[in-house]
N, C-alpha and C positions, 0 to 999 in steps of 0.2 A: 492609854491613848485618850486625848481630850476630844470630846465631841463638840460639834459646832452650835447646836441649838441650846442656848443658855448653859452650855457646858454640862448638861444633865444627861446621864445615860438614858437610853430609850428602853421601853418595855416592849418586847416582841413575843407574840403568841404564835406558835406553830401548831397546826392541826393535822394530825396524821403522822405515823411513824414509818412511812415508806421511804423509798429512795429519794424522792424529790424534796420532801421536807427536811430529811436528815442531811442531804447535800447542801441545801440552802443554809440550814442551821450551822453546819460545820464551817461553811465558807464565812458566814457572818461572824462566827466566833473568832476566826482568825483576823479579819480586817477590823473588827470593832470589839475587842475583848471586854470592854467595860459595860457594854449593853447587857441587859438581863433577858434571858431566853426562857420561856416556858413551853414545853412540848406536851400536848395532850393526845392520847391515843385511847380509843374506846375498847380495844382488845387488850389481852394480857401480855402481849409480846410485840416487838417490832416486826415488820415485814411478813405479816400473815396473809395479806391480800395479794395484789398483783406483783409486788416486789419479791414475793417468795420464790425461791429457786424452783419449786415444783409447779408454779403457776405461770411460768413463762419459759421461752426457749433458751434463755441464757446467751443469746447471740450478742456479741459486742458489735452493734450495728455500725459498721464503718463503710457500708456500700460496696464492700468487696465482692459480695455474692448476691445481694438482693436486687433482683432485676427491676423491681418497681421504682427504683431510684434512677434508672436510665430509660427514659421513655422514648419510644419510637415516634417520630414526627410524621406528618402527612407526606412530606417529601422523601421519606425513607431514612433521613438522618437520625442519629441518636443524640438526644439532649443529655449531657453528662453534668450539667450545672448542679443539680440536686445531689448527685453522687459526690461531687467535690465538697459541697457544703456539709453533708453528713460525715464524710471522712474527716474533715477538719474538726468538726465538733467532737468526734470521738477522740481525736488526738488531744483536744483540750481537756476532756475528762481524764485521760491517762496522765496528763500533767498534774492535775489536782490530786489524783490518787497517789502518784509517786511522791509528791510533796509531803503528803500525810505519812507515807511509809518512811521517807527520809528523816522526818522529824519525830518519828516514833509515836505519832498520834494514832496510827493503826499499825498492826503487825501482821506478819505472815501473809504476804500478798498472794502466794500460791493457793491460799484457801478461798480466794474470790476471783482470781483471773489466771488463766492458763493459755499457752499458745495452742492453737488448733487450726489446721488449714480450712479455708472457706472456699467452697466450690459452687459455681453456677452450673446447672445441668438442665438440658432441654432435649425434647424428643420431637421428631417430625421435621420435614424439609424446611418449612417456613420458620420454625423456631431456631433451627440450626443456622439459617441465614441471619436471623436477628442477632443471635449470640456472637456470630463472627463479626458482624458490624459493630456490636457493642465492644468487643475485644479490640477491634481496630481503633475505636474512638478513645479507649482508655489506656492502651499499652504505652503510649508515648508520654503520658502524664507521670510526673515524679511521684505523685501520691499513690499511684497504682503500679509502682515499679515491682517487678517480679511476677506480674500476672502472666500466666501461660494459657495456651488454648490447644485443644485437640479434638479431632473427630475419629481418631484411631481407637478401635475397640480394645486393643491390647494395652494401650496407655490408660484408657479409661478403667480397665480392670486393675491396673496398678494403683490408680488414684482411689477407687471405690469398689473393691472386690465384691462386697456384699451385694451391691446394686447391679453388678454386671452378670451375676450367675443366672443362668436360665434365659438369657436374651437371644433373640434372633440376630445372627451375625450381619444381616443385611439391613437392620433397622437403622434409620438415620438418627444419630446421636451426636451430641457435642457437649463439651464442658470447658469452663475456664477455671483456673485454680490459682490461689495465692496462699503462700504458707504463713503469712504474717497475721492471719486471723486469730481470734480469741474465743474462748468459752468463758463467760462471766457469770459468777454466782452472785446475782444482785441481792439475794436474801442475806447471804453472809456479809457482803459489803455493807448493807444497811445496818445489820447488827453491830458491825464494827464502828460505823459512824455514830450510832446511838450511844454506844459505850464511850466514844470520844466526847460527845456532847455532855454526857452525864458527869464526866470527870472535870468539866469546866466549872470554875468557882461561881460563875454568874448564870448557871443554867440549871433547870429542874426538868426532869422527865417524869410524867405521870401516866401510868397505864391504868386501864379500867376507868377512864375519865372521858365522858362524852360531852362535847360542846353542843348545847341545845338552843342557844339564842344569842342575839347581838343587839346592842343599842348604842348608837353614837351619841356622845355627850356634846354639850355646847362648846367645849374646848377642843373638839375634833378627835378626842381620844375615844376608845371603844370600851364599853362595859360588856364583858363576855360571861355568859352564864354557863357553868360547867357542872354536869351531874357526876358525882362520885358513884360509880356503879357498884361499889362494894358496900358503902354505907347507905346509899340512896339519897344522901344530902346534896343540895345544890349550892355550889360556891360561886362567888362573883370575882372576876379578875378584871383589871383595867390594863389596857394596852395602847401603845402609840401606833403599833402596826400589827395587822393580822395577816398571817400567811396560811392560806388554805391549800394544803397538799394532800388531800384526803382521798385520792384516787376517784373511784366511782361516786363517792359521797360528796365530792367537791361542788357539784352543781346544786344539790339541795341546800348545802351550807351557804353557798354564795347567795342563793335566793333568800335565805333568812336575814341577810344583811340589809336587804331592800335597797341596795344602791342601784342607780339607774342602769348600770352596766349589767345587772343581773336579769334585766327584762329581755323579752324576745329571745330567750336562750333556753335550750332544752338538751336532753340527752337520750341517746338510743343505746340501751344496754345489749352487749354481745357476750354470750357465754363462750368459753373456749373448752375444747376437749382434745386430748392427744392419745395416741396409741403409744404405750411404753413397753420396751423390751428389757427385761432384766436377766435374760439368759446369757451368762458370761461368754459362752462360745460364739454366739451371734454378735454380741457387742464388740468382741475383739476384732471382728472383720470389718469394722467401719470406724475410721478415725478422722472424721471431718464434720463440718456443718455443710450440708448440701441443700441449696435452695433452687427450686424450679420456677416455672412461670405460672401465674394465676390462670385459671380457666377463663376463656373468653366471657366477657360480660359480668365478671365478678369483681368485688372490691379488692384492694391491696392486701387486706387482712387474710385473704384466702390462699395466699402463696404457699404451696406445699413445701415442706422441708423435713429433712432427716438429720437429726442432730446427735452427735456424741455428747454426753453430759457427764460431768464430774460433780457429784453432790454428796457432801459429807463423807468423802472417802469411797463412795460407791460409784461405779461406772454403769451407765445405762444408755439406751437409745430412745429417742423421742421422735414421733412422726405426727405431723398435723399441719395446721390446726383444722379442727372441725368446728365450724361456727354454729351457734344456735341462739335464738332469741329467748328472753325471759325477763320478767319485770324487775328482778333484783338489780340494784346498782353495785352491790358488793357481794362477794361469795358468801360472806356472813351477814348479808343484808336481809331486807324484808320484801315479800312479794307485793307490798304496797308502794315500794320506792318509786316506780315509774309514774304511778297514778298520782301520788302526792306531789310529784315535781311539776305536774301540769296545772297551770293557773291562767287567769284571764290575760296575762301579758304574753304567754307563749303558746296558747292553745292553737292559734291559727298557724304559727310557725311549725308546730308539731304535725298538724294535719297536712300542711303543704308538703312537709318532708315525706310523710307517708305516701302521698300521691306521687311525688317525684321519684321515689325509691322503691316502687313496687317490686322491681326485680331483686333488690337486696332483701326485702321482706320474704319474697317467695323462696329465694335461695336459702335463707335462714330457716324457714319452715321445713324445707326439704332436708336440710342438715339435721335438724332436731329429730326428724322421723327416721333417720338412718339407724340401722341395726349394726352390730359389730361386723357382720359379714359384708355389709356395704362399705364400711370403713376399711376393712381388710382388702377389699377390691381396689380401693384407691391406693392403699399402701403398696400393693403388688405392682403398680405402675412404676414405683421406685425400687421395690425389692421383690422381684418376680417370684422368688422361692420362699417368701415369708410364710411361716406356719402359724395357724391360729393360736396354738398353745403357748407360743413364745411371746405373745403380745396381749397386754391388758389395757382397758380404757381408763384414762385418768381425766377427771374433770378439773380444768385449770382455772385461772383467774377470770374476773369479769373485766370487760373493757366498755367504757361508755363513750360513744362517739358524740362529739359536740354538734348540736344542731342550732343554727343561727340564721338571722336575716342579714344578707349582705347586698351592697349596691351592685356588685358584679353578678352574683348568682340569684338574687331575689330572695324570696322567703323560703325557709326550710332547707337551707344548704347544709349537708353533712360535711363537717370538717374532719379530715384525717390528720393525725399527728397531735402534738402537744401545743396548747395555746395558753398564753398568759393573759389574764383579764385583771385589770386593776381599776379602782375607783378614781375619780377625777382628782381627788386630793391625795392619792397614792397611799392611803392608810390601809386599804384592803387589797390584797393580792391573792389571786386564785389561779391554780394551775389545772387546766382541764384537758381531757383527751387521753391519748394512749401512745403506743409505739411510734417513734423510737425514744420516748421520753427518758427511760432509764439510761440508755447509752449516751444520751446527749444532756444529761441532767446538769452537768456543770455549766454548759453553755446556757441552759435555761436559767440557772442561778445568776449568771452574769447579766443576762437580759433583764431579769428582775431588778438587779442592783442598778443597772444603767437607766432603766425606765422610771424607777420609783425612788431612788436615792441620789438624784443628780447633784444635790448640794454637798454630798460627801465624796464624790468621785475623786476630786482633786487630791484630797488628803488620803484617800484609800489607795490611789493608783500605785504608789511604790510597793505596797504590800501585795496588791493584786498581781503585779508583774513578778514579784518574788514567787508567788504561788503558781502563776500561769506565765512562764517566761515568754510565750508567744503573744501575750495580750497586747492588742493594738497593732499587731503585725498580721500578715496574711501567709498562712502556711500553704495556701493554694499557689501564691505567686513566688514565694521565697523558698526555693528548693534547698538551699544550704541550711536555712533555719529548720526546715522540716526534717532533714536528715539528722541534724544535731539533736533536736527534740526527741525524735524517735529513738536515737541511740541512748539518750539519758533515761527516758521512761522505761525502755526495755531492760536496762540495767537495774533500776530501782524496783521495778515490778517483777524482776526475775523471770522475764520472758525469753531471755537468751538461752539457747540450748547449751 
C-alpha cells in the first residue's frame, strides 16, 4: 500500500506490550502494512501487568450485567445510553478478533474467549426495584435480546446455586440474566496479538527495553531513548509517531514528552485484590459472571462480582474487587512512582483531587486495612456458605485513575474509564485510565486512528470496513446489521454451542 506523505513509510513506536498497544499495532499492521513498527516492553513477556488474565476479572464488558452503566436518574428513570455504547464497542472488538481468526492471524479463539452467562444480582427492596426498572428499560432493545428477570428464589437457585445456598427464603432478591455473555482471557489474547505483530515483515518487538526519554526534532519527528535492560546500553530510535499504551506507566511517560497536553494531569493508583477459589467442587457450582451493585458512596470500581474463570485450562472462581491505595503505578513498579509524577504543573490538580475525593481515600484506606476475615464477610453476602479454607487472597493488577482539570468539573477531577490524549500535531498519542479499556480496545484504536490520522482515513476506509463490517454504521440503530454481525462473530470465535 502506498502512503500519502511523500510516499514514505512511517516509523511507529509502541510503548508497552499490553492489550491496548498490541491491538493498535495489529490494527495498524493491517491497514498500513508498509509502515515500520517497533514495540518496546520493559518486562520480559507481554501482558504481565493489567492485561494479564490473573490481574483482571476477564469480563467481556458488554454492559449485560454491569449496573454502573445503567444509572438511575433523579426522576427514577434509568439512563441506558452508556450501556448501549459499551455494548456496541464490545461488538466492534469481537469483529476485529473474528477477522484475525478468519485470516489465521491468530488461532484457537477458545483459548481467549468463551461463552458464559452474565447475571446482575441485587439484595434489598430498593435494589430489587432498581433492577426491575433497569430490566424494563433494556428488555425491548435489540442489543439486550434474551435478557430475563426473576425474583423467584427457585429460579435464582437454578441460575446461581452456589450463591443461593444458606439464604433466608424471605430475603428480597432479584437477578437478570443473559446467556450471550463471555469470559475473556485478555492475557492470552494479548500474547496472540504480540505473536501476530512479530510475524509482520516490518515490525520488531523488543522485551527488556525501557523507554527513558523523548526529544522532538525540528522536523517534528521524535528521538526516543531506550535502555536495553539486559546490556545496560542506551539506544536511540527515531519515530514519526509515538503510541504510549503502557498502562499505569503511561502518565509518567507522557510527562517526559513535555507536550502541553501532559500538563495539569496526574494519576491516582488503585491496587486490586481478589479472593480466589480453586476447590473444584465449589467451582463447579457456579457457572456465570455475577455483578452486584456498588455500596452507597463508593466509586464504580468497587462493584462486587463473582466470576467463573477459565485460565490456561484451569477453572476457578474470583470474587472482588478489594481496592487499596499504594504509590506504585505498576504492579512491577516503584514506590516512588506517584511522587515522581507530581510536578509544578499538576501539584494543585492533585491536591484539589485529594480534597474533593476524601471519601475515596478513606474507603481505600479502610480496604487496605482489611484482614482476610473482613473480606470473607463481604464474600458471604454473595456466597453465604463460603468456607475460609476454600478461598485465598490474590493481589491483582494496578489501575491508575486519571486526574485532570476540566471546565465542567474544575480542578482535580477523577476520570473513570479510558482516555485518549494526543499532542496538537498528533505525533504523540497516549492511552490513560482503566476499565473497560480491554473490552473496548478496538474502539479505542479506531478513535486513535480517526483523531490522529485523518489524512489517511479515506485510503484506509475500505480496509477498515473489511476488518470491522459495521464501521460507519450504528449497531444501536440497525437491528438487522447487529444480528448479522453477532451471528458472524459467534461462528468465527466459536461461541456457538
